[in-house]
C-alpha positions in Angstrom: 0.0 0.0 0.0 1.3 3.4 -0.9 1.6 6.2 1.6 -0.4 9.3 1.0 1.1 12.8 1.5 4.7 11.5 1.3 7.1 13.1 -1.1 8.4 10.8 -3.7 11.8 11.6 -5.2 12.1 10.7 -8.9 15.1 11.1 -11.1 14.6 11.2 -14.8 16.7 9.5 -17.4 18.9 12.3 -18.8 21.0 10.3 -21.3 20.9 7.2 -23.5 23.6 5.8 -21.1 21.1 6.1 -18.3 18.6 4.1 -20.2 21.1 1.5 -21.3 22.3 1.3 -17.6 18.8 0.5 -16.4 18.4 -2.2 -19.0 21.8 -3.7 -18.1 20.8 -3.5 -14.4 17.7 -5.6 -15.0 19.7 -8.1 -17.2 22.4 -8.5 -14.6 19.9 -9.1 -11.9 17.8 -11.5 -14.0 14.8 -9.2 -13.5 13.2 -10.2 -16.8 9.7 -9.0 -15.9 11.0 -5.5 -15.0 13.2 -5.7 -18.1 10.2 -6.3 -20.3 8.0 -3.6 -18.7 10.8 -1.1 -19.1 11.4 -2.0 -22.8 7.7 -2.1 -23.6 7.0 1.3 -21.9 9.9 3.0 -23.8 9.3 1.3 -27.2 5.5 1.6 -27.2 5.3 5.0 -25.4 2.8 3.6 -22.8 2.3 4.4 -19.2 3.3 1.6 -16.8 -0.3 0.8 -15.9 -1.1 0.2 -19.6 2.1 -1.7 -20.1 1.3 -4.1 -17.2 -2.1 -4.8 -18.8 -0.7 -6.0 -22.2 -1.6 -9.5 -23.2 0.2 -11.9 -25.5 -2.8 -11.6 -27.8 -1.9 -7.9 -28.2 1.3 -9.0 -29.9 0.5 -12.3 -31.6 -2.2 -13.6 -34.0 -3.6 -17.0 -33.0 -1.4 -18.7 -35.6 1.7 -17.4 -33.8 2.7 -14.6 -36.2 3.6 -11.3 -34.6 1.4 -8.3 -35.2 2.6 -4.8 -36.3 0.0 -2.9 -34.2 -2.8 -3.4 -31.7 -5.6 -1.5 -30.1 -5.4 -0.4 -26.5 -7.8 1.6 -24.4 -5.6 3.9 -22.3 -6.4 3.5 -18.6 -5.8 7.1 -17.6 -7.3 9.0 -20.6 -9.9 6.4 -21.6 -8.8 7.0 -25.2 -8.5 4.2 -27.8 -5.0 4.1 -29.3 -3.2 1.9 -31.9 0.5 1.8 -31.2 2.9 0.4 -33.8 5.0 -2.5 -32.6 8.5 -1.7 -33.9 11.1 -4.4 -34.7 13.0 -3.5 -31.5 9.9 -4.1 -29.4 9.3 -7.4 -31.1 12.9 -8.5 -30.5 12.6 -7.4 -26.8 9.4 -9.5 -26.4 11.1 -12.5 -28.0 14.0 -12.1 -25.6 11.6 -11.9 -22.7 9.8 -15.1 -23.8 13.1 -16.9 -24.2 14.5 -15.8 -20.8 11.3 -16.7 -18.9 10.5 -19.9 -20.9 7.0 -18.8 -21.5 5.0 -20.1 -24.5 2.9 -17.2 -25.7 0.5 -19.5 -27.6 -0.2 -21.5 -24.4 -0.9 -18.2 -22.6 -2.4 -16.3 -25.6 -5.2 -14.6 -23.6 -3.2 -14.0 -20.5 -1.4 -10.9 -19.4 2.3 -10.9 -20.3 3.1 -10.0 -16.8 0.7 -12.2 -14.8 -1.5 -11.0 -11.9 0.8 -12.5 -9.3 3.9 -11.1 -11.0 2.3 -7.6 -11.0 1.5 -7.9 -7.4 5.1 -8.9 -6.5 6.6 -6.3 -8.9 4.6 -3.5 -7.3 4.9 -4.8 -3.7 8.7 -5.3 -3.7 9.9 -1.8 -4.6 13.2 -2.3 -2.8 16.3 -3.6 -4.6 16.6 -7.3 -4.1 19.9 -9.0 -4.7 18.6 -12.6 -4.8 15.9 -13.0 -7.4 15.5 -16.6 -6.1 13.1 -15.2 -3.4 10.5 -15.4 -6.1 9.5 -18.9 -7.3 9.0 -18.6 -11.1 6.4 -21.4 -11.0 4.4 -19.5 -8.4 4.7 -16.3 -10.5 3.3 -18.0 -13.6 0.1 -19.0 -11.9 -2.8 -16.7 -12.5 -4.8 -15.6 -9.5 
C-alpha cells in the first residue's frame, strides 16, 4: 500500500547511457519482468499501468505470427490508441519469452506480466539482490 502525502523523489533519465544502464541492471539481476516492462514502456510509449495490462494476444495472432500494431484503451485517458510495434519491441518480447521460458500461444489470452507477477513487482519496490526469493512457477500461476 502506498503512503499518502509522502514526497516521492524521482530522477529522470537524462541520457541514453542512463537508459542502457537501467536495461543492463535488469539483465544483470535477471529481473526479466521489469526488463520487459521497461522496454515495452519505452518502445510503445505507454504508461506503466497500460504496459502491465498488455496480453500476448496484443502482440500475436492466433497462428503465432507477430502483429505490427494493436488496439489499446488507455487507462488514464480512456482513449483508444493503436501503437505500432517496432522491430526492436518485437525483439525485446522474443528475448523476454526466451528468458522466462513462456510459450505465448499457451498463454495467448493471459497478461504478459501475470497478476501474481504484477502484485510482486509492485509490492517489492526495494532492490533485491537474490531473485530466487520469487518462485517462477508460483509467479506463472494466475490468481
